[in-house]
C-alpha positions as CSV (number, residue, x, y, z in Angstrom):
1,X,57.9,93.4,61.0
2,X,56.0,90.2,60.8
3,X,55.1,88.4,57.6
4,X,52.9,85.4,57.6
5,X,52.9,85.2,61.3
6,X,56.7,85.1,61.7
7,X,59.7,87.3,62.0
8,X,60.6,88.4,58.4
9,X,64.3,88.0,58.8
10,X,64.1,85.5,61.7
11,X,65.8,82.3,60.4
12,X,66.1,82.9,56.6
13,X,69.0,82.0,54.4
14,X,69.6,85.7,53.9
15,X,70.2,86.3,57.6
16,X,72.4,83.2,57.9
17,X,74.6,84.3,55.1
18,X,75.0,87.8,56.4
19,X,75.6,86.5,59.9
20,X,78.3,84.2,58.7
21,X,80.1,87.1,57.1
22,X,79.7,89.3,60.2
23,X,81.0,86.5,62.5
24,X,84.0,86.0,60.2
25,X,84.7,89.8,60.3
26,X,84.6,89.8,64.1
27,X,87.0,86.8,64.2
28,X,89.3,88.5,61.7
29,X,90.0,91.3,64.3
30,X,91.9,88.9,66.5
31,X,91.6,85.7,68.5
32,X,88.3,85.6,70.2
33,X,85.7,83.2,71.7
34,X,82.0,82.5,71.5
35,X,80.6,84.7,74.2
36,X,82.7,87.7,73.1
37,X,81.5,87.2,69.5
38,X,77.9,87.1,70.7
39,X,78.5,90.3,72.7
40,X,80.0,92.0,69.6
41,X,77.0,90.9,67.5
42,X,74.6,92.2,70.0
43,X,76.4,95.6,70.2
44,X,75.9,95.9,66.5
45,X,72.2,95.1,66.4
46,X,72.1,91.3,66.1
47,X,70.1,91.1,69.4
48,X,68.4,87.8,68.6
49,X,71.5,85.7,67.9
50,X,71.8,82.9,70.5
51,X,74.5,80.4,71.2
52,X,72.4,77.8,69.3
53,X,72.7,80.0,66.2
54,X,76.3,81.1,66.6
55,X,78.1,77.8,67.2
56,X,76.8,76.1,64.0
57,X,78.0,79.2,62.1
58,X,81.5,78.8,63.7
59,X,81.5,75.1,62.9
60,X,80.6,75.9,59.2
61,X,83.4,78.5,59.0
62,X,85.9,76.1,60.5
63,X,84.8,73.3,58.1
64,X,85.3,75.7,55.2
65,X,88.8,76.5,56.4
66,X,87.9,80.1,57.2
67,X,88.8,79.9,60.8
68,X,90.9,77.7,63.1
69,X,90.0,76.8,66.6
70,X,92.1,75.9,69.7
71,X,91.1,75.0,73.1
72,X,92.6,77.0,75.9
73,X,92.1,77.8,79.6
74,X,89.7,80.6,80.5
75,X,90.6,82.9,83.3
76,X,87.0,82.5,84.4
77,X,86.5,78.8,84.6
78,X,86.3,75.9,82.1
79,X,88.3,75.5,78.9
80,X,86.9,77.5,76.0
81,X,87.4,77.5,72.3
82,X,89.3,80.4,70.8
83,X,88.9,81.2,67.1
84,X,91.3,82.9,64.7
85,X,90.9,83.7,61.0
86,X,93.0,81.8,58.4
87,X,94.5,83.2,55.2
88,X,91.7,81.6,53.3
89,X,89.2,83.2,55.7
90,X,90.6,86.6,54.9
91,X,90.1,86.0,51.2
92,X,86.6,84.6,51.9
93,X,85.8,87.7,54.0
94,X,87.0,90.0,51.2
95,X,84.8,88.2,48.7
96,X,81.8,88.3,51.2
97,X,82.3,92.0,51.6
98,X,82.4,92.6,47.8
99,X,79.3,90.4,47.2
100,X,77.4,92.0,50.1
101,X,78.0,95.5,48.9
102,X,77.0,94.6,45.4
103,X,73.8,92.9,46.4
104,X,72.8,95.6,48.9
105,X,73.5,98.3,46.4
106,X,71.2,96.6,43.9
107,X,68.5,96.0,46.5
108,X,68.7,99.6,47.7
109,X,68.4,100.8,44.2
110,X,65.2,98.9,43.7
111,X,63.7,99.9,47.0
112,X,64.7,103.5,46.5
113,X,62.9,103.5,43.1
114,X,59.8,102.0,44.7
115,X,59.7,104.6,47.5
116,X,60.7,107.7,45.4
117,X,59.0,107.3,42.0
118,X,55.9,106.1,40.3
119,X,57.8,103.6,38.2
120,X,56.0,100.7,39.8
121,X,52.3,101.4,39.0
122,X,49.9,99.2,40.9
123,X,52.4,98.4,43.7
124,X,51.1,99.3,47.1
125,X,53.5,101.9,48.7
126,X,52.7,101.6,52.4
């Protein structure tokens, strides 16, 4: 879907916030690294996330104290960064999940009303 000549969810704050929570959820499963996180995101439908988007998210999560990072040897070449979730990160993830579910339930309720009733007279239902 395009709106005003751009991708509707392309680089919005909404997507960034959701992506941050999803990245944290992936890291919370166990120690991992950037390429593996990107692969996991893509497998779940985040097909447009690139390294240039992921690494700032990881940096923000590290600065917030949600994840820790260590450098280690890769079996396939250069040293890579490995990420793990912190205790604070687990609490942050729990709060993200609660907030996400609450917000999406409210949005779904409004969108369902628009699509299933005539409550919103004058609204174009395309």
